[in-house]
C-alpha positions as CSV (number, residue, x, y, z in Angstrom):
1,M,-7.4,8.7,7.3
2,E,-5.2,11.2,5.5
3,K,-4.8,11.3,1.8
4,N,-1.3,10.1,0.5
5,M,-0.4,8.1,3.4
6,I,1.6,5.7,1.4
7,G,3.5,8.3,-0.3
8,K,4.3,10.2,2.9
9,Y,5.3,6.9,4.8
10,L,7.5,5.9,1.7
11,R,9.2,9.3,1.7
12,D,9.8,9.0,5.5
13,L,11.4,5.5,5.2
14,R,13.6,6.9,2.3
15,R,14.9,9.8,4.4
16,R,15.5,7.6,7.5
17,R,17.6,5.4,5.4
18,G,19.5,8.5,4.0
19,M,18.6,7.5,0.4
20,S,17.9,9.9,-2.4
21,Q,14.9,9.5,-4.8
22,Q,17.5,8.3,-7.5
23,E,19.0,5.8,-5.0
24,L,15.7,4.4,-4.2
25,A,14.7,4.4,-7.9
26,L,17.7,2.3,-8.7
27,A,17.1,-0.3,-5.9
28,L,13.5,-0.8,-7.2
29,G,14.2,-0.7,-11.0
30,V,11.8,2.4,-11.5
31,S,12.6,6.0,-12.5
32,K,13.2,8.7,-10.1
33,Q,9.9,10.5,-11.4
34,T,8.1,7.4,-10.4
35,I,9.4,7.8,-6.9
36,S,8.4,11.4,-6.9
37,N,4.9,10.6,-8.2
38,W,4.4,8.2,-5.5
39,E,5.8,10.3,-2.7
40,V,3.5,13.3,-3.7
41,G,0.4,11.2,-4.3
42,R,0.1,11.5,-8.0
43,K,0.3,7.7,-8.4
44,V,0.4,4.8,-6.0
45,P,2.8,1.9,-6.2
46,R,1.5,-1.5,-7.7
47,M,1.8,-4.6,-5.8
48,K,5.0,-5.8,-7.2
49,A,6.7,-2.5,-6.3
50,V,5.0,-2.6,-2.8
51,E,6.9,-5.9,-2.3
52,K,9.9,-4.5,-3.5
53,I,9.7,-1.5,-1.3
54,A,8.9,-3.7,1.6
55,N,12.1,-5.7,0.9
56,V,14.2,-2.7,0.6
57,F,13.1,-1.1,4.0
58,G,12.5,-4.3,5.8
59,V,9.0,-3.7,6.7
60,S,5.6,-5.5,5.9
61,R,3.5,-4.9,2.7
62,N,0.6,-4.1,4.9
63,S,2.6,-1.4,6.6
64,I,3.4,0.1,3.1
65,L,-0.3,-0.3,1.9
66,A,-1.5,1.4,5.1
67,G,1.0,4.2,4.9
68,L,1.8,3.4,8.6
69,P,4.5,1.6,10.6
70,V,3.7,-2.0,11.8
71,E,3.5,-0.8,15.5
72,M,0.6,1.8,14.6
73,L,-1.0,-1.0,12.6
74,E,-1.0,-3.3,15.6
75,Q,-2.3,-0.3,18.0
76,E,-5.0,0.3,15.5
77,G,-6.0,-3.2,15.2
78,Q,-6.6,-3.4,19.0
79,E,-9.0,-0.7,19.1
80,D,-11.3,-2.1,16.3
81,R,-10.6,-5.5,14.9
82,R,-13.3,-6.1,12.3
83,V,-12.9,-8.5,9.6
84,V,-14.8,-7.8,6.4
85,D,-14.7,-10.1,3.3
86,L,-14.8,-8.2,0.0
87,T,-16.9,-10.9,-1.6
88,D,-19.8,-10.4,1.0
89,R,-22.3,-8.5,-1.1
90,D,-24.4,-7.5,1.8
91,I,-21.8,-5.2,3.4
92,R,-21.4,-1.6,2.6
93,L,-17.7,-0.3,2.5
94,T,-16.7,3.1,3.0
95,Y,-13.4,5.2,2.7
96,L,-13.0,8.5,4.2
97,G,-16.8,8.5,4.9
98,Q,-17.8,7.9,1.2
99,Q,-19.2,4.7,0.0
100,V,-16.9,2.5,-2.1
101,P,-18.4,1.9,-5.5
102,R,-19.0,-1.6,-6.4
103,E,-16.8,-1.5,-9.5
104,Y,-13.7,-0.4,-7.3
105,I,-14.5,-3.4,-5.2
106,D,-14.7,-5.7,-8.2
107,I,-11.2,-4.2,-9.1
108,I,-9.7,-4.9,-5.8
109,E,-11.1,-8.5,-6.1
110,K,-9.3,-8.9,-9.5
111,L,-6.0,-7.6,-8.2
112,M,-6.2,-9.9,-5.1
113,R,-6.9,-13.0,-7.4
114,C,-3.9,-12.0,-9.5
115,D,-1.8,-11.5,-6.4
116,I,-2.7,-14.8,-5.0
117,A,-2.2,-16.6,-8.4
118,E,1.2,-14.9,-8.5
119,R,2.1,-16.3,-5.1
120,D,0.9,-19.7,-5.7
121,A,2.9,-19.8,-8.9
122,Q,6.0,-19.0,-7.2
């Protein structure tokens, strides 16, 4: 997977809608600089921002997080459909061929717990 897939996909979505960075920033309640940082890969949007982006463009959160249109996600899923639970300590996760450090997985688990708690509270 290529680096900055989220930023490139976000820029592509924005351009297809004919939106400027400023217009998207206003729609999301963030600064133009934040949009720029996401698009060039300096930063990545947090989950709340991902949800807003998905709503603005009418795409899924998974599509935003993967940096791919839903159709491509479905095609990739047909090739290799393996489900791995992050809480399974016996697995070894990799990203771009590099092992994902345990502390990163712990951070992801914390983010997921917060996201789930947030959805349950709504």
